[in-house]
N, C-alpha and C positions, 0 to 999 in steps of 0.2 A: 410335621410342624417346623422342624429343622430345614426341609426342602423348601417348604414354601417360603419361609425366613429369607432363604437365599437368595430365590425368585423376586421376591420384594427390594432385596437390596441391590438386585440386576437393575429392575425397573428404574429404583428412584435413580441408578447412576446417569438416565438419560434428562437430566435438570438442565442440560445445556442442547444446542443443535449436535444433531448425530453426524458425524463426517468417518472419514476412512481413521482416525487416528483412534486409536483404544481410549476410553473413559474408565478411571478408576474410580474405585468404592471403598471407604474407610467406615467402619461400625467401630465407634468408641475406640478412636485411633488404630486398631487394627484393619489391614486389607482384606476385604472379601473380594473372592475369585464370582466373577459375574456368569451367570447359566442361562440370561433369557435376555431377550432384545427389545427394545422400547420400538413405538412410533411417532412420527412426528406429523402432526396436522396444524396447519395454518402456524409454523412457528412455537407450538407447543408441544411439550415431551408428554405422551401417555402411555400408561402400562398397566400391564393385565389387572384387573378387577381384583379376582378371587386370590392369588397367591399372596397379592399384598396384604390383603386384609386378614386371612386366615393366619397369613404367618406370622400377625401381631396377634394372634389368638382372640382373633374378632369373630363372630358369627355372621355370614353373610346368608341372605335372602332375597331371592331373584323373583320377582313379579314379571310374569310374561304376559300380562293383560294389560298392565300398565308402563311395562317396560322401566319399572323401577328398580334399585338395587337397594336393599336396607342393611345398613353393618350397624351392629353390635358389641359393645364392650366396655364391660364399667358400668359408670352413669353417662355412657355417650350413645349416642343412637345417630348415624349419620345417614343422609337420602340421596340418591341421587338417578336424575332419568336421562334415557338416552336421547341425545338431541338436545337436551334441557343446560342452559347454561347457569343455571339457578341450583344449587345444592341446599341441604337443610342440614344444620349441626344441631340435637334436639330443639326441632323446631326452628331455628333460627335460619332465614336466608341468607345466601352466600353468592353470590356472583363469581362465575367461574369466566376465565378468559377462554376456554375452549370447552365444551360440554364432553361426557362421556359418549364413545362411538361404540359400534362394534365392525369392527375390524377382522377378517377371515374368520368370522366366526368367534371371536372371543370379545367380552365386555374389557373395554380400555377407557382407564380413567386419568385425569390430570395429575400425574407426581406428587407434585409439589403440594398440592390441595389433599391428596391422599395422606403425605406424610406428616403434614401440621395438622392434620385434623385428628390426626392418631399420636399427638402430644410429642411428635419426634422435630430434634431441632437439626435443621440442612443447613449445609453450606457449601456453595458452588466454587470453586478454586480456578478461574479462568486458565492461568498459566499452565498448569500441570494438569488440567482439563481433569478433575476429579470433585468426586462429591465426598463429602464425610458427613455422618449422621451420628448425632448423639441423642441417647435415650436420659441423660442427664444434665441437668440445668448448667451447674458448677462445672462440670466438664466441656461443655458447648461455651462456655460464657469466656473460658479461659485458650479455647481454640478461636473464637473469633477475636480477641484480641492479638492475639500469634498471627492470623491470617490477614489482619488489619494490619500491621507492623510489616510483614510479609512482601504483602501488593504495595505499599507503601515504598519500600526499598525496591521493588522492582521497577514502578514505576518512573522512580527519581533513576533508575539503570537506564530505562526506555527513554526520559528524556535526555538523557546525556548523550548516548547514542544517537539520536535524532537531531542534538545539537553538533554534533560532530558530522554527520550527514549533510546537514545543512551547510556547515563550512566548508567540507571539502567541497559540494556543490557549486559555493560561490566564490571558492580558489580557482575550481575549473572554469567556470563561467568568465571569469576577469582573466586567465590567460587565453582563452579562447580570445578573447575581444581583442588583446593584446595580440595576437597572431594575426587576426583578422588585420586588425590597424597596419602590423609592421607590411602583413602582404599586399595590403593597398598602397603604402608608401613605396614596396618593390615595384609595386607594376606601375606606379607614377613615373618612378627615377626610370626605370625601363623604358617606357612609351616616350620619354623625356628624348634620353640618350640617342634612341631610335631616330627620333625626328631630327635631332642634332646631327647625325650620318647621313639623314636625306639632304640636309641643306650644303651645298658644296662649297668647300672653304674658299674664299675670294686666292686668287692666284696672283702672282708678283710679276709684274709686267715693267718694262723698261719704255721712258718716254722723255722727248728734250720739249724744253718749253713752247718752241715753237713748230715743234713739228706736227705731223696729220695722222701718223700713226704708231701704233704702239708696238713693243718687241719682247719677246721672250729671253733674247740673249742681249746682255748689256755691250757687247763687244760687235754687235751686229753693223756692219757697213764701218767700221772704225769710228762709230760717232762717240758722243760724250752724253750718257743717259743718266738721269736719275730715276729711282725706285717710286714705283708707283702699284697702285691695285686696280684691278681687272674694273669695279665698278667706277673707278675713278675716270680710266680712260675713256669706256663708254660714255660716260655721263658727258665728259668732255667731247664726243661726236666721234674721236679716233677711230681710225680702222687699223686691222690686222696688218703687219708686214709679210709679203708673199713669199721671202726666204726665209724669216727664223720662227714663225706663225703656221705650225701644221694646223 
């Protein structure tokens, strides 16, 4: 009996999706070591049939002709059929998300339906990945209140962390944008300076009011010149002096 009951608890532990991390099980606030693994079919957890029902003191009958499972305990009779999504509790039908199936020669039944049909109170704690099972309604209600409070605190913390992350991402995006704009300005300034260097500066030349030549030396031929620009000299049609202009 004790062995089957441990298997039952191990099976119910799979109320959530199976992953590489361990899933814990508590029975009336006491941790239980699991020694059986469930199976996941269509996103629903299935657990071994016989250890579960017999672990809770129920009688189990298997009808090979109909592939039906009949479980009796106290005033309850539960009937399931392989690959049938309808189960019965005292003749009343209940729709199953996933039917009982045969896996590796073992009959596997939906974990939550099994637990609740046998009057267990089952809670899944997603943060710790732990299933807590209670046989007492008062203890279950107290745990449920504690679980709701704990989940509210964790939700608030998750929202705080998400807000921090969003703020950090916003700041990083603004910084990246500022750096992009600064790089564009630096590139534009560099291009502008390059263009300025590419344009030769106007050279100072020396001319007379009536002369036909321009000079680079203001004392060429002992003349009296005034400073002008190359552009002005060329615009006036002056030609270079063959002595001082190289």
